[in-house]
C-alpha positions in Angstrom: -0.3 -0.1 -0.3 1.4 3.5 -1.0 0.0 6.6 -0.5 1.0 10.0 -2.9 -0.1 13.5 -3.4 0.4 16.8 -2.4 -0.8 17.5 1.1 -2.6 20.6 1.1 -3.2 20.8 5.3 -1.8 19.2 8.4 -4.0 17.3 10.2 -5.1 19.6 13.1 -6.5 22.6 10.2 -8.0 19.5 8.3 -10.4 18.8 11.0 -11.3 22.3 12.1 -11.8 23.1 8.8 -14.0 20.3 8.7 -15.6 21.2 11.9 -16.2 24.5 11.3 -17.7 23.7 7.8 -20.1 20.9 9.0 -21.6 23.5 11.2 -22.8 25.6 8.3 -24.4 22.7 6.5 -21.8 23.6 3.4 -20.7 19.7 4.2 -21.5 16.5 2.3 -20.6 14.4 5.8 -22.1 11.7 5.1 -23.3 9.3 1.9 -27.1 10.0 2.4 -25.9 14.5 3.6 -26.9 14.1 8.0 -27.8 11.0 9.7 -31.5 10.9 8.8 -30.9 10.2 4.9 -32.5 13.1 4.1 -30.3 14.5 1.4 -31.7 17.6 2.0 -28.8 20.8 1.5 -29.8 24.4 2.8 -27.7 26.1 0.3 -29.2 28.3 -2.0 -27.2 29.4 -4.0 -28.5 27.7 -7.2 -32.6 28.7 -7.6 -35.3 27.0 -10.0 -34.4 30.8 -11.9 -31.2 30.0 -12.1 -30.5 26.3 -12.5 -31.0 26.1 -16.3 -27.1 27.9 -16.0 -25.4 25.5 -14.6 -21.7 25.2 -15.9 -19.3 21.8 -15.5 -16.8 23.3 -13.4 -14.4 20.3 -13.8 -14.2 16.4 -13.9 -12.1 13.5 -12.7 -11.0 10.6 -14.2 -11.0 7.5 -11.9 -9.2 5.4 -14.0 -5.9 5.7 -13.9 -3.5 6.6 -16.5 -1.2 4.2 -15.9 -3.3 0.9 -16.4 -3.1 0.0 -20.4 -4.7 1.5 -22.4 -7.3 -2.3 -23.2 -7.7 -2.2 -19.7 -11.5 -2.7 -19.2 -13.6 0.6 -17.3 -15.5 -0.3 -14.2 -18.6 0.9 -12.4 -18.7 2.8 -9.4 -22.1 4.1 -7.5 -20.2 6.2 -5.1 -20.7 8.6 -3.1 -18.2 11.2 -2.3 -18.0 13.0 0.3 -17.0 16.4 1.3 -15.8 17.4 4.9 -13.9 21.2 4.7 -13.5 21.5 1.0 -11.5 17.6 0.6 -13.5 15.8 -1.4 -13.5 11.7 -0.5 -13.4 9.5 -3.0 -13.6 5.4 -2.8 -12.7 3.5 -7.0 -13.0 0.5 -7.9 -9.7 0.7 -9.1 -8.6 0.2 -5.8 -7.8 3.7 -5.3 -9.2 5.8 -2.1 -8.6 9.8 -3.1 -9.4 13.1 -1.8 -9.1 16.0 -4.6 -9.9 19.7 -3.5 -13.8 20.1 -4.1 -13.0 23.6 -6.2 -10.6 22.5 -8.3 -11.2 18.6 -8.6 -7.1 18.3 -7.8 -5.7 15.9 -6.3 -4.6 16.2 -2.3 -3.6 12.9 -2.3 -4.3 9.1 -3.5 -3.8 5.6 -1.4 -3.6 2.9 -3.7 -5.6 -0.3 -1.5 -3.6 -3.3 -0.9 -3.8 -6.7 -2.9 -5.8 -4.8 -6.1 -8.8 -4.9 -3.4 -11.8 -3.1 -4.1 -14.2 0.1 -2.0 -17.5 -1.8 -1.7 -19.7 -4.2 -4.3 -19.4 -1.4 -6.5 -17.6 2.0 -4.9 -20.6 2.9 -3.3 -18.9 5.4 -1.0 -17.1 5.4 2.6 -17.9 6.9 6.3 -16.6 9.8 8.6 -15.3 9.9 11.5 -14.5 13.2 13.3 -11.5 11.6 15.7 -11.3 11.5 19.5 -8.9 11.0 22.5 -5.6 11.5 20.2 -6.9 9.5 17.4 -7.6 12.0 14.5 -10.4 12.3 11.3 -10.1 9.0 9.7 -12.4 8.2 5.8 -13.4 4.4 6.2 -14.7 2.0 4.6 -15.0 -1.9 3.3 -14.2 -3.8 0.3 -15.1 -6.9 -1.5 -12.3 -8.8 0.5 -13.9 -8.3 4.2 -11.6 -5.8 5.4 -12.8 -2.4 6.5 -9.9 0.3 6.6 -9.1 3.5 8.2 -7.6 5.6 6.8 -6.4 9.9 7.9 -8.5 11.9 6.4 -5.2 14.1 6.0 -3.0 12.1 3.7 -4.5 9.3 3.4 -2.3 7.0 5.5 -3.6 4.3 7.5 -4.7 4.8 10.8 -2.4 2.0 12.6 -4.5 1.2 16.1 -6.9 0.6 13.7 -6.9 -3.1 13.1 -3.4 -4.3 11.7 -2.3 -1.1 10.2 -5.7 0.3 9.4 -7.4 -2.4 8.7 -9.7 -4.9 9.9 -10.6 -8.3 8.4 -14.3 -8.7 8.9 -14.5 -12.2 7.8 -14.5 -13.7 11.6 -14.9 -17.3 13.1 -18.2 -16.3 14.1 -19.9 -14.4 10.7 -18.3 -17.0 8.7 -20.7 -20.0 10.3 -20.0 -22.9 7.3 -15.8 -21.8 6.9 -13.6 -19.3 6.1 -13.5 -19.9 1.7 -16.5 -18.5 2.1 -17.0 -14.9 0.2 -18.1 -12.0 2.1 -17.9 -8.1 1.5 -19.2 -5.1 2.7 -21.5 -3.9 0.0 -22.2 -0.5 1.6 -20.7 2.7 3.8 -20.9 1.7 7.5 -22.7 3.9 9.6 -20.2 5.9 12.4 -22.1 6.8 15.6 -20.0 8.7 18.5 -16.9 6.3 18.4 -18.2 3.5 17.1 -18.8 1.9 12.9 -21.2 0.0 12.4 -21.2 -2.4 9.2 -23.8 -4.3 7.7 -22.9 -7.5 5.3 -22.4 -8.9 2.2 -22.8 -13.0 2.7 -23.8 -13.3 -0.9 -27.5 -14.4 -2.1 -26.6 -18.2 -2.9 -26.7 -20.3 -5.9 -30.1 -20.1 -6.7 -31.6 -22.9 -4.9 -33.7 -24.5 -1.9 -30.9 -26.1 -0.5 -28.6 -22.9 -0.5 -29.7 -21.2 2.4 -26.3 -21.9 4.3 -23.3 -19.8 4.7 -22.1 -16.5 6.4 -23.6 -14.6 8.7 -25.8 -11.6 7.8 -25.7 -9.9 11.6 -24.8 -6.4 11.7 -21.7 -5.6 13.8 -20.2 -2.3 16.2 -16.7 -1.5 16.1 -14.5 0.8 18.0 -13.5 3.7 15.9 -10.1 3.9 16.8 -9.4 0.5 17.8 -11.3 -1.3 14.9 -12.3 -4.1 18.0 -15.4 -5.6 18.2 -17.8 -3.9 20.3 -21.5 -4.8 19.7 -23.2 -8.2 17.1 -26.6 -8.1 16.3 -27.7 -11.8 15.2 -29.8 -10.9 12.2 -31.6 -14.7 12.3 -32.2 -14.6 15.6 -30.7 -17.4 17.9 -32.4 -20.4 20.1 -33.8 -17.6 22.9 -33.6 -14.6 20.8 -36.2 -12.6 19.8 -37.8 -14.0 16.6 -36.1 -17.0 16.7 -39.9 -19.0 16.5 -41.2 -17.5 13.4 -38.2 -20.3 11.7 -38.2 -23.5 11.7 -34.9 -25.0 14.0 -33.2 -25.8 10.5 -34.3 -23.3 8.6 -33.0 -21.3 11.0 -29.3 -22.9 11.4 -26.7 -21.4 9.5 -28.8 -19.3 7.4 -27.0 -16.6 5.6 -28.5 -13.2 3.6 -31.3 -11.0 6.6 -27.9 -8.6 5.7 -27.3 -5.2 5.5 -26.6 -4.4 2.2 -27.9 -0.9 2.0 -27.4 2.4 4.1 -28.2 2.3 8.3 -29.0 5.6 9.8 -28.9 6.8 13.6 -31.0 9.1 15.5 -28.2 10.1 17.8 -30.6 12.2 19.6 -32.1 8.8 20.7 -28.9 6.6 20.1 -31.3 4.6 18.0 -29.6 2.7 14.9 -32.3 2.3 12.3 -30.9 -1.5 10.2 -32.4 -2.0 6.9 -32.8 -6.5 6.4 -32.7 -8.4 3.3 -34.4 -11.7 2.5 -32.8 -14.8 3.7 -30.7 -17.1 1.2 -31.8 -18.5 -1.2 -33.8 -15.1 -1.9 -35.9 -17.1 -4.3 -36.8 -20.2 -3.2 -38.1 -21.0 0.8 -39.2 -24.1 0.4 -36.7 -24.9 3.3 -37.0 -22.5 5.5 -41.0 -22.1 6.4 -42.5 -19.4 8.8 -42.2 -15.7 8.4 -38.2 -16.0 9.1 -37.4 -12.9 11.1 -35.5 -10.3 11.0 -35.6 -10.8 7.1 -36.9 -7.9 4.6 -37.8 -5.9 7.9 -36.4 -2.6 9.6 -35.2 -3.0 12.8 -34.7 -0.6 15.2 -31.8 -1.4 18.3 -30.0 0.4 20.8 -26.6 2.0 18.6 -24.1 1.9 21.7 -25.2 -2.5 22.7 -27.4 -3.8 19.4 -29.8 -3.8 21.7 -32.8 -5.4 20.4 -36.0 -2.0 20.3 -38.4 -2.8 17.9 -39.1 -4.2 14.3 -41.4 -4.2 11.2 -41.2 -6.5 9.1 -42.4 -5.3 5.0 -42.8 -8.9 3.7 -43.6 -12.1 5.1 -41.2 -15.6 3.7 -39.6 -13.1 1.4 -39.2 -15.4 -2.0 -39.2 -12.5 -4.5 -35.8 -10.8 -3.3 -37.9 -7.5 -1.9 -35.5 -6.6 0.8 -35.6 -2.9 2.7 -32.2 -1.7 1.8 -33.1 1.9 1.2 -31.7 4.3 3.9 -34.2 4.3 6.6 -34.9 8.4 6.4 -35.4 9.8 9.5 -37.8 12.5 9.3 -40.9 14.7 11.1 -44.6 14.4 10.4 -46.7 17.3 11.0 -50.1 15.0 11.3 -53.4 15.9 13.8 -51.1 18.8 15.6 -48.7 16.7 16.3 -45.0 16.5 15.5 -44.1 13.1 15.0 -40.6 11.8 15.0 -40.8 9.3 11.6 -38.8 6.9 9.7 -39.8 6.0 6.2 -38.6 2.7 4.3 -39.6 1.5 0.6 -38.0 -0.9 -1.3 -38.7 -2.8 -4.5 -42.0 -3.2 -3.8 -42.3 0.6 -3.9 -44.7 0.4 -1.1 -44.0 3.4 1.3 -44.0 2.7 4.9 -44.2 5.9 7.2 -43.5 4.9 10.9 -43.3 6.6 14.2 -39.9 6.1 14.8 -39.4 6.0 18.6 -41.6 2.2 18.4 -42.4 1.3 15.0 -46.0 2.0 14.7 -47.3 3.0 10.9 -48.2 7.1 11.2 -51.1 6.4 8.4 -52.5 2.7 9.1 -51.3 -0.7 7.4 -53.4 -3.6 6.0 -52.8 -7.2 6.5 -54.5 -8.3 3.1 -54.5 -11.8 1.7 -52.0 -12.5 -2.0 -52.0 -15.6 -3.9 -50.1 -17.9 -2.7 -47.7 -20.7 -4.4 -48.0 -23.5 -6.3 -44.4 -24.7 -5.5 -44.6 -28.2 -3.2 -43.6 -27.5 0.0 -43.2 -23.8 -0.5 -45.9 -22.2 2.2 -45.8 -18.2 1.2 -47.9 -16.0 4.6 -52.0 -15.5 3.4 -51.0 -11.9 4.1 -48.7 -9.1 2.9 -48.6 -5.4 4.5 -49.9 -2.8 2.3 -49.8 0.8 3.8 -53.1 2.6 3.5 -51.0 5.6 2.2 -49.7 6.6 0.4 -50.5 4.6 -2.6 -47.8 2.7 -4.7 -45.1 4.4 -5.5 -44.7 2.1 -8.7 -47.3 0.3 -11.3 -48.6 -3.2 -9.2 -50.1 -4.6 -11.7 -50.1 -6.3 -14.9 -52.5 -7.1 -17.7 -52.6 -8.0 -21.5 -54.3 -4.4 -22.0 -51.4 -2.6 -19.7 -48.2 -3.9 -21.8 -46.6 -1.5 -24.4 -48.2 0.5 -26.7 -46.7 2.6 -29.4 -44.1 1.9 -31.7 -45.4 -0.7 -33.5 -42.1 -2.9 -33.9 -41.5 -2.9 -30.6 -45.3 -3.7 -29.6 -45.5 -6.1 -32.3 -42.1 -7.4 -30.3 -43.5 -7.9 -26.8 -46.9 -9.0 -28.1 -44.9 -12.0 -29.0 -42.6 -12.1 -26.3 -46.0 -12.9 -24.1 -47.1 -15.4 -26.4 -44.2 -17.2 -26.9 -43.1 -17.6 -22.8 -46.9 -17.4 -22.0 -46.4 -15.3 -19.4 -48.8 -14.9 -16.6 -49.1 -11.0 -15.6 -50.0 -10.6 -12.1 -49.6 -8.0 -9.9 -47.3 -7.5 -6.5 -47.0 -10.4 -4.4 -47.9 -12.5 -7.0 -45.8 -16.1 -6.9 -43.3 -17.0 -9.3 -45.1 -19.8 -11.0 -43.8 -23.5 -10.6 -43.0 -24.5 -14.1 -44.3 -20.9 -15.8 -43.2 -17.7 -15.9 -45.3 -15.7 -13.3 -44.4 -11.5 -14.0 -45.7 -9.6 -10.8 -44.9 -6.0 -10.6 -42.5 -4.4 -9.6 -39.8 -7.2 -9.7 -36.4 -6.5 -8.9 -35.3 -3.8 -10.3 -38.6 -1.8 -9.9 -39.9 0.4 -7.7 -37.4 2.4 -5.2 -33.9 0.1 -4.8 -30.8 1.0 -2.4 -30.5 4.5 -3.3 -34.0 5.6 -1.5 -35.5 9.4 -1.7 -34.8 12.5 -0.7 -37.2 14.7 1.9 -37.0 18.9 1.6 -38.5 19.8 5.2 -40.2 23.0 4.2 -42.3 21.4 1.4 -43.1 18.6 3.3 -42.0 16.5 0.1 -40.4 12.7 -0.1 -38.9 12.7 -3.9 -37.7 9.5 -5.2 -36.6 8.3 -8.9 -39.5 5.5 -9.4 -38.2 2.8 -11.7 -41.5 0.4 -13.7 -38.7 -2.4 -14.8 -40.6 -5.3 -14.0 -38.9 -9.5 -13.9 -40.2 -13.0 -15.1 -39.5 -15.7 -11.8 -40.7 -18.8 -12.5 -39.6 -22.2 -9.8 -38.5 -25.1 -11.7 -37.3 -28.5 -9.9 -34.3 -30.5 -11.2 -33.3 -34.2 -11.4 -31.7 -34.2 -7.7 -35.0 -32.6 -6.5 -33.9 -29.4 -5.5 -36.4 -26.4 -6.6 -34.3 -23.4 -7.9 -35.5 -20.0 -9.2 -34.4 -20.6 -13.2 -34.2 -17.4 -14.3 -33.1 -17.3 -17.9 -30.7 -14.2 -18.9 -33.0 -13.7 -21.8 -35.7 -13.2 -19.8 -33.6 -11.7 -16.5 -36.1 -8.6 -17.6 -39.3 -8.6 -19.3 -38.1 -6.4 -22.2 -36.4 -6.6 -25.4 -33.3 -7.7 -23.9 -31.1 -6.9 -27.0 -32.8 -3.1 -27.0 -33.2 -2.7 -23.5 -37.0 -2.0 -23.9 -39.8 -2.8 -21.5 -42.6 -4.5 -22.3 -45.3 -3.1 -19.9 -46.8 0.8 -20.7 -45.3 3.5 -20.0 -43.7 5.0 -18.2 -40.8 3.2 -17.2 -39.0 5.4 -14.8 -40.7 8.0 -12.8 -39.8 11.1 -10.2 -42.6 10.7 -8.2 -43.6 13.2 -4.9 -45.2 12.3 -1.9 -46.8 14.9 1.1 -45.6 13.2 3.8 -48.2 14.9 6.3 -51.0 13.8 4.5 -49.5 10.6 2.7 -50.6 11.7 -0.7 -48.5 11.4 -4.1 -48.3 15.1 -5.3 -46.8 14.5 -8.4 -45.5 11.9 -10.8 -43.3 13.3 -14.0 -41.7 11.2 -16.2 -38.5 10.4 -16.2 -36.2 9.7 -18.6 -36.1 9.7 -22.6 -35.4 7.2 -25.2 -33.3 8.0 -28.0 -33.8 4.7 -30.4 -37.9 5.3 -31.0 -38.8 8.3 -33.3 -38.7 11.8 -32.2 -42.3 12.6 -30.6 -42.7 9.3 -28.7 -39.2 9.6 -27.1 -40.9 10.4 -23.8 -41.1 6.7 -22.3 -38.9 7.5 -19.0 -36.3 5.2 -18.2 -35.3 2.7 -15.9 -32.4 4.4 -13.4 -30.4 3.0 -10.6 -29.7 6.1 -8.8 -31.4 8.7 -6.0 -32.0 12.1 -6.1 -31.0 15.6 -4.0 -32.9 18.1 -2.9 -31.5 22.2 -2.0 -33.5 24.2 0.2 -34.2 26.9 -3.3 -36.3 24.5 -3.9 -34.6 22.5 -6.6 -33.7 18.7 -7.1 -31.0 16.6 -9.0 -31.5 13.3 -10.3 -29.0 11.5 -12.3 -29.5 7.8 -12.3 -31.5 6.8 -15.8 -29.5 5.3 -18.6 -30.0 7.7 -21.0 -26.6 9.8 -19.6 -28.9 12.4 -18.1 -28.1 14.4 -15.3 -31.0 16.3 -14.6 -32.6 19.1 -12.3 -36.4 19.4 -11.7 -38.2 22.4 -9.4 -39.4 20.2 -6.0 -42.8 21.8 -5.8 -44.6 20.5 -9.1 -41.6 18.9 -10.8 -41.3 21.3 -13.5 -38.0 19.4 -15.4 -35.9 23.0 -15.4 -31.7 21.6 -16.2 -31.0 18.9 -18.3 -27.4 18.0 -19.6 -26.2 15.0 -21.4 -23.1 12.7 -19.9 -20.6 10.7 -20.7 -22.3 7.7 -19.0 -25.2 7.3 -17.1 -24.9 8.2 -13.4 -25.8 5.6 -11.0 -25.2 7.1 -8.4 -26.7 10.4 -5.9 -25.9 13.8 -6.7 -24.4 15.5 -3.8 -24.4 19.0 -3.1 -21.9 21.6 -1.1 -20.2 25.1 -1.3 -16.5 25.6 -2.6 -13.5 27.6 -0.9 -14.8 30.5 -4.1 -18.1 30.6 -2.1 -20.2 28.9 -4.9 -22.7 26.2 -4.8 -21.6 23.0 -6.6 -23.7 19.9 -7.6 -21.4 16.6 -8.2 -22.5 12.9 -9.4 -20.5 9.9 -10.3 -20.7 9.0 -13.5 -19.3 5.2 -15.3 -22.7 3.9 -16.6 -23.0 0.1 -15.7 -25.5 -1.4 -13.5 -27.8 -4.3 -13.0 -30.2 -2.2 -15.1 -27.6 -2.8 -17.8 -26.8 0.7 -18.4 -23.8 1.2 -20.9 -20.3 0.8 -19.7 -18.9 4.1 -21.4 -17.2 6.0 -18.8 -15.2 6.8 -15.2 -15.9 10.2 -14.2 -17.0 12.1 -11.2 -18.4 15.5 -12.4 -18.3 18.9 -10.4 -21.1 21.7 -11.9 -21.2 25.3 -10.9 -23.3 28.5 -11.8 -20.1 30.8 -13.5 -18.6 33.0 -11.8 
């Protein structure tokens, strides 16, 4: 490992500058901007009336210059941090980098040992301000299951942290099926006081009913200075623990999955950590795990100091759809019936948005357990009901019929009609189980709804705003010759679309910007997000699938990239009116940030590489920053 670059600030000076900037609200100090993941900036220099004057201020290429010319590009979903005019980036090219946030000039670079890569898609890092003589640190996980701590001032490892700045997360306690299994940290940890709290990436199994064992998905807290383990929360309960009775003993034993692979949040005032947990392994077949399977696909609140269980809300019972709950649990205040209620929002791939009292997990607008279709797979005991919020309404499309197939460009319409007929798809609705020996399309699907990136919140306008996908996924279960039930999603039928052209077969819009008034639970607007350039003029306003979040400003502007059309857009928060659009060199499968530079200007920056699970073309390697002209 090595560090290079010119240092512009000493450790003490950097820490002082960072503290002042964070206090003034001019920074982007964590991936969600604040501990409640509101992604709201108080800066107001960029407004609805001048946002169309934004110009590119600088760009930085993540791909190192010394790589061979034919070295492949790598995808990044990084959400940079900005503290004290220093931007911190984790790169899929095995580097951590500090830049001058105003100019884009390199301050330092750290080469990660053994070509290790930060998180699963380089999704970001965490900042710890330091304590008791230990300097401010940048902390991130990796695909090798390591947790790194670097000095924020110069990028050198914090030698007191673990072994020379590295903690091995692959400990015997979580590697319950043997040390050979893979284990990663998919997303950045969260920092609370002097704890750094990590989720887990134990993988999602081989796709069958007998492949649910593997590394535990436990959440763990580590001393931010030393890297010593402080507490562990068992996400699959052990005998005698709360929730164990929602499994059979064999179903729970060495069960993998049920992990935070997205983002956690902290109510620092109350000392509560909110964990969005995923489905159990295997996440598409559950014949070997009867029961509701707590704490899978649940929002769980624990004491952030100790990891002690406080409450939970299960979003999907006995998840066999890979629904998960990976968006950052957003901490907001809801004003209802003359009261101000501390709330938490959880919304996931099924696009069902639950607004809960964050002190106890009780729904603010009500929840109904509704009867849902049952599985045809022998031995699959699906839950007879699933929870649906009374309000808001489902943010995405929740059903598909022959009448709601794509209608428009004749060639694509004909393709979709033949596609459905040839594959004998059963067109269905949310929570219809995968068909047994036949295909079922049950919107939204694993890339529909709202994925890990989540939404943003404007407290002045009490609006929650998110990028929502209407991209569905055919699913079926078959029985192998050895008697094992497996989900059989062939690559060509991975999405409900023309696999060559990436054109979905459901009605448009395929992507939307959706706003919800959290005080009433009403959807305020739905605006088409994205264009299909391969369609004829006049028929391109289709919306596009996207992976990436929104960011809102106090002045009333919402920024979003995400879509696979390479566009970066700004909207009027109150109305959803499109105010500004620019074309990037690659699609931005990430979330924009906004901060104030040392020259007093407000910047908006985003990572744009393309790639990702929606199949955007991998064609870039940039972090791009925009500002109003000087």
